[in-house]
C-alpha positions, 0 to 999 in steps of 0.5 A: 186859895190852895190848889188841891192835889190828887193824893195817890201816895202817902209819904211817911217821914220818920224823925229821930227819937234821941231828944227824949221822945219814947217813940218815933215821930212822923209827918204824913204828906199826900202826893201824886206820884213816886217822883213827888214822894222822892222830892218830899223826902229829899226836901224834908228838912225844910219842914222838919219838926224843930230839932229833929233829924230825918231817919227814914221815908216810906210811901204807900197808896193806902197809908199802910192799910192795904199796901205795905210801906215802901222805902223812898230813896233818900241818899241817907247814910246807911248803918254798917 
């Protein structure tokens, strides 16, 4: 039996589109708090769609409906 987790934040992971996809691909994960959101973003490669690379992570308590998406710190390289 899976343990049910309270979903206070939705994390949206954005994957690159360089492999012939015409628009971004996303994975959505429900988490309890900001610490869990950061952990999901750091470990995203463990559940990455095959051949895709993580390019961004945002979180919102309402999946972007009533609250904007806010960037989750990833330590990703930034563009110049």
